[in-house]
Steps between C-alpha positions, in 0.01 A plus 500: 500500500437157345194452721367841380541408138324169537207678677485757227494209237212337693308832529548543117380143445174560691448844346545376140285192559209717611518441879531866590384461853780249588754717312390818691520319843845352424617851376362670823685242721825560318463867521400492871799275584749742339339792682509314828873439440552877428312598813713254698819658355378845608390381851851349549671820412648374176399802295329564165764333284429169661129565492521560127685171453227338700225626272698350210519166675862516589476511882586131557799530273614821662470363854655167408803690357527719804492207734731276290770783474446621865420858370503785753163616629357779298467836673180486708457115457350372825585118489790302367513342159411155622184623657413707197541203272284280738224766489530531122447127460214486741322789322555328170347181634209669667412750222614332184573128495220391730214699346635440147500123559151510645362703215670288236365181669147634487544610133645167405216308664241710336651434156355225295735203500565501124577863482758527772839620386842382587595850629210487750611174647867592484447835660292360785766232570772762499295733733444224753872402484603865549271538791635193667858610446447852627353374822758226555784738420370767735463244775854375452627857513339557837642181639849610386513820710759424773346741754169314492669168517671627824187644661245246386673169428183289518332715239782575262724196541 
């Protein structure tokens, strides 16, 4: 949710500073990411309530809570909570953090040096850190699966 608020702040910054194209691209990326999360929720059999939370940007929070408290599978849910959280993080990295970082880097590079704002630099820095964290965290979660450690010890430690 914090990431979503930051992205909305950056979108507003570009919109009000007259850079409508950048604002529109960032807004489309944000909406597409939330819709991809909702589609993922429906594809995994989690139902419309989780999909609605996904559209609001709550999917990572919902899945983190469900994994942390070892919640029961939802009726119709096709994979366990750990796999769902992993997929949620990968979708966020692929559809939100990565493209947002790339777009913000291009926008920052195309801004005249004297007119760059602190929010642009801060947001790009945070986007890159979030992307790195998401990928590292997902990789660690795969390594921690006992079944994979038993069947593929050279690959999963």
